[in-house]
MARKEDO-242965 format. One record per atom (N, C-alpha, C): residue number from 1; atom name; x, y, z. Coordinates in nm, 3 decimals. Atoms other than C-alpha are relative to their C-alpha. Layout:
N
+------+------+---------+---------+---------+
! resi ! name !       x !       y !       z !
+------+------+---------+---------+---------+
!  NUM !   CA !       X !       Y !       Z !
...
+------+------+---------+---------+---------+
***
This chain:
82
+------+------+---------+---------+---------+
! resi ! name !       x !       y !       z !
+------+------+---------+---------+---------+
!    1 !    N !   0.041 !   0.164 !   0.106 !
!    1 !   CA !  -0.303 !   0.548 !  -0.503 !
!    1 !    C !  -0.097 !   0.123 !  -0.097 !
!    2 !    N !   0.032 !   0.018 !   0.106 !
!    2 !   CA !  -0.452 !   0.620 !  -0.833 !
!    2 !    C !  -0.087 !  -0.130 !  -0.061 !
!    3 !    N !   0.109 !   0.143 !   0.053 !
!    3 !   CA !  -0.776 !   0.346 !  -0.881 !
!    3 !    C !   0.013 !   0.027 !  -0.153 !
!    4 !    N !   0.101 !  -0.014 !   0.123 !
!    4 !   CA !  -0.819 !   0.295 !  -1.244 !
!    4 !    C !  -0.105 !  -0.103 !  -0.003 !
!    5 !    N !   0.125 !   0.090 !   0.105 !
!    5 !   CA !  -1.151 !   0.095 !  -1.433 !
!    5 !    C !   0.102 !  -0.099 !  -0.006 !
!    6 !    N !  -0.068 !   0.096 !   0.100 !
!    6 !   CA !  -1.104 !  -0.212 !  -1.541 !
!    6 !    C !  -0.154 !  -0.133 !  -0.016 !
!    7 !    N !   0.060 !   0.026 !  -0.046 !
!    7 !   CA !  -1.378 !  -0.454 !  -1.645 !
!    7 !    C !   0.004 !  -0.158 !   0.039 !
!    8 !    N !   0.007 !   0.064 !  -0.039 !
!    8 !   CA !  -1.428 !  -0.792 !  -1.523 !
!    8 !    C !  -0.145 !  -0.068 !  -0.049 !
!    9 !    N !   0.128 !   0.078 !   0.087 !
!    9 !   CA !  -1.706 !  -1.091 !  -1.722 !
!    9 !    C !   0.030 !  -0.081 !   0.100 !
!   10 !    N !   0.021 !   0.140 !  -0.067 !
!   10 !   CA !  -1.838 !  -1.325 !  -1.467 !
!   10 !    C !  -0.145 !  -0.049 !  -0.025 !
!   11 !    N !   0.098 !   0.061 !   0.063 !
!   11 !   CA !  -2.142 !  -1.572 !  -1.511 !
!   11 !    C !  -0.083 !   0.060 !   0.088 !
!   12 !    N !   0.095 !  -0.082 !  -0.049 !
!   12 !   CA !  -2.474 !  -1.437 !  -1.385 !
!   12 !    C !   0.001 !  -0.018 !   0.147 !
!   13 !    N !   0.040 !   0.035 !  -0.116 !
!   13 !   CA !  -2.511 !  -1.670 !  -1.101 !
!   13 !    C !   0.077 !   0.048 !   0.147 !
!   14 !    N !  -0.063 !  -0.077 !  -0.087 !
!   14 !   CA !  -2.196 !  -1.551 !  -0.968 !
!   14 !    C !   0.038 !   0.169 !   0.058 !
!   15 !    N !  -0.008 !  -0.114 !  -0.057 !
!   15 !   CA !  -2.236 !  -1.179 !  -0.998 !
!   15 !    C !  -0.073 !   0.029 !   0.059 !
!   16 !    N !   0.119 !  -0.044 !  -0.095 !
!   16 !   CA !  -2.597 !  -1.227 !  -0.852 !
!   16 !    C !   0.100 !  -0.018 !   0.179 !
!   17 !    N !  -0.106 !   0.008 !  -0.112 !
!   17 !   CA !  -2.328 !  -1.376 !  -0.528 !
!   17 !    C !   0.045 !   0.107 !   0.034 !
!   18 !    N !  -0.009 !  -0.086 !  -0.071 !
!   18 !   CA !  -2.160 !  -1.126 !  -0.517 !
!   18 !    C !  -0.100 !   0.140 !   0.022 !
!   19 !    N !   0.126 !  -0.104 !  -0.015 !
!   19 !   CA !  -2.423 !  -0.868 !  -0.528 !
!   19 !    C !  -0.067 !   0.032 !   0.120 !
!   20 !    N !   0.087 !  -0.006 !  -0.186 !
!   20 !   CA !  -2.613 !  -1.008 !  -0.223 !
!   20 !    C !   0.090 !   0.033 !   0.065 !
!   21 !    N !  -0.099 !   0.023 !  -0.118 !
!   21 !   CA !  -2.247 !  -1.017 !  -0.033 !
!   21 !    C !   0.008 !   0.144 !   0.024 !
!   22 !    N !  -0.040 !  -0.135 !   0.023 !
!   22 !   CA !  -2.162 !  -0.633 !  -0.168 !
!   22 !    C !  -0.137 !   0.041 !   0.125 !
!   23 !    N !   0.085 !  -0.035 !  -0.082 !
!   23 !   CA !  -2.517 !  -0.588 !  -0.016 !
!   23 !    C !  -0.016 !  -0.020 !   0.145 !
!   24 !    N !   0.005 !   0.021 !  -0.138 !
!   24 !   CA !  -2.512 !  -0.795 !   0.316 !
!   24 !    C !   0.121 !   0.095 !   0.068 !
!   25 !    N !  -0.147 !  -0.117 !  -0.141 !
!   25 !   CA !  -2.153 !  -0.585 !   0.416 !
!   25 !    C !  -0.046 !   0.167 !  -0.055 !
!   26 !    N !   0.003 !  -0.140 !   0.018 !
!   26 !   CA !  -2.328 !  -0.240 !   0.312 !
!   26 !    C !   0.119 !   0.086 !  -0.134 !
!   27 !    N !  -0.115 !  -0.078 !   0.037 !
!   27 !   CA !  -2.072 !  -0.184 !   0.028 !
!   27 !    C !  -0.009 !   0.003 !  -0.148 !
!   28 !    N !   0.033 !   0.075 !   0.119 !
!   28 !   CA !  -2.058 !  -0.212 !  -0.337 !
!   28 !    C !   0.062 !  -0.070 !  -0.058 !
!   29 !    N !  -0.027 !   0.138 !   0.015 !
!   29 !   CA !  -2.025 !  -0.469 !  -0.581 !
!   29 !    C !   0.159 !   0.000 !  -0.030 !
!   30 !    N !  -0.096 !  -0.036 !   0.042 !
!   30 !   CA !  -1.709 !  -0.260 !  -0.685 !
!   30 !    C !   0.118 !  -0.035 !   0.127 !
!   31 !    N !  -0.094 !  -0.004 !  -0.115 !
!   31 !   CA !  -1.546 !  -0.236 !  -0.407 !
!   31 !    C !   0.040 !  -0.189 !   0.082 !
!   32 !    N !   0.030 !   0.135 !  -0.058 !
!   32 !   CA !  -1.633 !  -0.607 !  -0.262 !
!   32 !    C !   0.136 !  -0.045 !  -0.150 !
!   33 !    N !  -0.071 !   0.033 !   0.063 !
!   33 !   CA !  -1.450 !  -0.731 !  -0.605 !
!   33 !    C !   0.146 !   0.053 !  -0.020 !
!   34 !    N !  -0.108 !  -0.049 !   0.022 !
!   34 !   CA !  -1.156 !  -0.480 !  -0.595 !
!   34 !    C !   0.077 !  -0.095 !   0.173 !
!   35 !    N !  -0.062 !   0.083 !  -0.145 !
!   35 !   CA !  -1.101 !  -0.703 !  -0.215 !
!   35 !    C !  -0.001 !  -0.069 !  -0.029 !
!   36 !    N !  -0.048 !   0.119 !   0.078 !
!   36 !   CA !  -1.111 !  -1.027 !  -0.354 !
!   36 !    C !   0.105 !  -0.018 !  -0.088 !
!   37 !    N !  -0.134 !  -0.011 !   0.094 !
!   37 !   CA !  -0.853 !  -0.941 !  -0.629 !
!   37 !    C !   0.087 !   0.024 !   0.061 !
!   38 !    N !  -0.177 !   0.041 !  -0.071 !
!   38 !   CA !  -0.589 !  -0.812 !  -0.387 !
!   38 !    C !  -0.015 !  -0.116 !   0.083 !
!   39 !    N !  -0.006 !   0.135 !  -0.083 !
!   39 !   CA !  -0.683 !  -1.074 !  -0.148 !
!   39 !    C !   0.067 !  -0.108 !  -0.108 !
!   40 !    N !  -0.019 !   0.094 !   0.059 !
!   40 !   CA !  -0.648 !  -1.325 !  -0.441 !
!   40 !    C !   0.185 !   0.012 !  -0.069 !
!   41 !    N !  -0.083 !   0.003 !   0.026 !
!   41 !   CA !  -0.330 !  -1.167 !  -0.579 !
!   41 !    C !   0.156 !   0.011 !   0.074 !
!   42 !    N !  -0.096 !  -0.007 !  -0.153 !
!   42 !   CA !  -0.128 !  -1.107 !  -0.228 !
!   42 !    C !  -0.022 !  -0.153 !   0.018 !
!   43 !    N !  -0.074 !   0.152 !   0.005 !
!   43 !   CA !  -0.181 !  -1.492 !  -0.189 !
!   43 !    C !   0.075 !  -0.080 !  -0.121 !
!   44 !    N !  -0.060 !   0.060 !   0.087 !
!   44 !   CA !  -0.107 !  -1.613 !  -0.495 !
!   44 !    C !   0.172 !   0.012 !  -0.040 !
!   45 !    N !  -0.143 !  -0.043 !   0.053 !
!   45 !   CA !   0.225 !  -1.363 !  -0.518 !
!   45 !    C !   0.087 !  -0.079 !   0.167 !
!   46 !    N !  -0.037 !   0.090 !  -0.091 !
!   46 !   CA !   0.312 !  -1.561 !  -0.160 !
!   46 !    C !   0.028 !  -0.080 !  -0.006 !
!   47 !    N !  -0.020 !   0.125 !   0.085 !
!   47 !   CA !   0.266 !  -1.877 !  -0.277 !
!   47 !    C !   0.118 !  -0.012 !  -0.119 !
!   48 !    N !  -0.148 !   0.014 !   0.093 !
!   48 !   CA !   0.516 !  -1.815 !  -0.577 !
!   48 !    C !   0.129 !   0.017 !   0.087 !
!   49 !    N !  -0.089 !  -0.013 !  -0.064 !
!   49 !   CA !   0.743 !  -1.662 !  -0.353 !
!   49 !    C !   0.039 !  -0.125 !   0.096 !
!   50 !    N !  -0.029 !   0.090 !  -0.096 !
!   50 !   CA !   0.700 !  -2.006 !  -0.094 !
!   50 !    C !   0.056 !  -0.111 !  -0.100 !
!   51 !    N !  -0.031 !   0.113 !   0.077 !
!   51 !   CA !   0.795 !  -2.217 !  -0.412 !
!   51 !    C !   0.146 !  -0.005 !  -0.021 !
!   52 !    N !  -0.144 !  -0.032 !   0.040 !
!   52 !   CA !   1.079 !  -2.002 !  -0.516 !
!   52 !    C !   0.136 !  -0.025 !   0.138 !
!   53 !    N !  -0.117 !   0.044 !  -0.099 !
!   53 !   CA !   1.260 !  -2.074 !  -0.145 !
!   53 !    C !  -0.023 !  -0.166 !   0.010 !
!   54 !    N !  -0.016 !   0.178 !   0.024 !
!   54 !   CA !   1.178 !  -2.464 !  -0.226 !
!   54 !    C !   0.088 !  -0.033 !  -0.083 !
!   55 !    N !  -0.060 !  -0.008 !   0.104 !
!   55 !   CA !   1.318 !  -2.443 !  -0.530 !
!   55 !    C !   0.176 !   0.000 !   0.029 !
!   56 !    N !  -0.187 !  -0.036 !  -0.060 !
!   56 !   CA !   1.641 !  -2.304 !  -0.410 !
!   56 !    C !   0.069 !  -0.074 !   0.100 !
!   57 !    N !  -0.003 !   0.045 !  -0.093 !
!   57 !   CA !   1.653 !  -2.494 !  -0.067 !
!   57 !    C !   0.033 !  -0.183 !  -0.035 !
!   58 !    N !   0.036 !   0.146 !   0.054 !
!   58 !   CA !   1.593 !  -2.843 !  -0.306 !
!   58 !    C !   0.134 !   0.019 !  -0.047 !
!   59 !    N !  -0.164 !   0.004 !   0.024 !
!   59 !   CA !   1.920 !  -2.702 !  -0.523 !
!   59 !    C !   0.124 !   0.068 !   0.067 !
!   60 !    N !  -0.139 !  -0.013 !  -0.167 !
!   60 !   CA !   2.126 !  -2.634 !  -0.167 !
!   60 !    C !   0.018 !  -0.095 !   0.062 !
!   61 !    N !  -0.062 !   0.153 !  -0.084 !
!   61 !   CA !   2.091 !  -2.996 !  -0.119 !
!   61 !    C !  -0.127 !   0.028 !   0.158 !
!   62 !    N !   0.010 !   0.056 !  -0.091 !
!   62 !   CA !   1.867 !  -2.873 !   0.185 !
!   62 !    C !  -0.184 !  -0.090 !   0.006 !
!   63 !    N !   0.148 !   0.086 !   0.004 !
!   63 !   CA !   1.574 !  -3.178 !   0.192 !
!   63 !    C !   0.017 !  -0.038 !   0.126 !
!   64 !    N !   0.006 !   0.062 !  -0.186 !
!   64 !   CA !   1.390 !  -3.316 !   0.491 !
!   64 !    C !  -0.042 !  -0.141 !  -0.108 !
!   65 !    N !   0.000 !   0.086 !   0.021 !
!   65 !   CA !   1.371 !  -3.713 !   0.379 !
!   65 !    C !  -0.121 !  -0.023 !   0.028 !
!   66 !    N !   0.105 !   0.012 !  -0.009 !
!   66 !   CA !   1.004 !  -3.840 !   0.318 !
!   66 !    C !  -0.028 !  -0.060 !   0.136 !
!   67 !    N !  -0.033 !   0.096 !  -0.064 !
!   67 !   CA !   1.011 !  -4.085 !   0.598 !
!   67 !    C !  -0.028 !   0.096 !   0.107 !
!   68 !    N !   0.041 !  -0.082 !  -0.104 !
!   68 !   CA !   1.071 !  -3.811 !   0.843 !
!   68 !    C !  -0.070 !   0.070 !   0.018 !
!   69 !    N !   0.137 !  -0.128 !  -0.038 !
!   69 !   CA !   0.805 !  -3.563 !   0.724 !
!   69 !    C !  -0.114 !  -0.123 !   0.054 !
!   70 !    N !   0.098 !   0.064 !   0.023 !
!   70 !   CA !   0.564 !  -3.872 !   0.727 !
!   70 !    C !   0.013 !  -0.076 !   0.188 !
!   71 !    N !  -0.023 !   0.092 !  -0.115 !
!   71 !   CA !   0.650 !  -3.995 !   1.104 !
!   71 !    C !  -0.016 !   0.105 !   0.033 !
!   72 !    N !   0.028 !  -0.119 !  -0.123 !
!   72 !   CA !   0.601 !  -3.648 !   1.225 !
!   72 !    C !  -0.165 !   0.065 !  -0.041 !
!   73 !    N !   0.141 !  -0.022 !  -0.012 !
!   73 !   CA !   0.262 !  -3.590 !   1.065 !
!   73 !    C !  -0.077 !  -0.124 !   0.010 !
!   74 !    N !   0.063 !   0.129 !  -0.085 !
!   74 !   CA !   0.162 !  -3.962 !   1.189 !
!   74 !    C !  -0.015 !   0.070 !   0.166 !
!   75 !    N !   0.039 !   0.024 !  -0.169 !
!   75 !   CA !   0.241 !  -3.860 !   1.530 !
!   75 !    C !  -0.052 !   0.163 !   0.019 !
!   76 !    N !   0.085 !  -0.128 !   0.001 !
!   76 !   CA !   0.057 !  -3.513 !   1.495 !
!   76 !    C !  -0.143 !  -0.057 !  -0.036 !
!   77 !    N !   0.148 !   0.048 !  -0.030 !
!   77 !   CA !  -0.267 !  -3.693 !   1.409 !
!   77 !    C !  -0.023 !  -0.130 !   0.076 !
!   78 !    N !  -0.026 !   0.084 !  -0.103 !
!   78 !   CA !  -0.191 !  -3.985 !   1.644 !
!   78 !    C !  -0.044 !   0.073 !   0.116 !
!   79 !    N !   0.073 !  -0.010 !  -0.130 !
!   79 !   CA !  -0.216 !  -3.694 !   1.921 !
!   79 !    C !  -0.153 !   0.067 !  -0.019 !
!   80 !    N !   0.157 !  -0.053 !  -0.014 !
!   80 !   CA !  -0.552 !  -3.582 !   1.788 !
!   80 !    C !  -0.085 !  -0.036 !   0.056 !
!   81 !    N !   0.119 !   0.100 !   0.002 !
!   81 !   CA !  -0.701 !  -3.841 !   1.799 !
!   81 !    C !   0.019 !  -0.083 !   0.185 !
!   82 !    N !  -0.016 !   0.067 !  -0.108 !
!   82 !   CA !  -0.594 !  -3.928 !   2.163 !
!   82 !    C !  -0.116 !   0.138 !   0.032 !
+------+------+---------+---------+---------+
***
């Protein structure tokens, strides 16, 4: 895998916090920022796939009635309070 350089503009406070985290982890700032971007991209790709699945299910008529979902969540909440 070939790594490519890029630049990111951050406000002073965020850059300071990234620097502090990198120092605490004994890693370069660039490594920490690369990890953060990778995690963000993976999470957003997952979310987009899940939205597409939901749209497809809705288009196919595979829907759950609101009252059924609400009942299940209320039962879970009540079980936690016990």
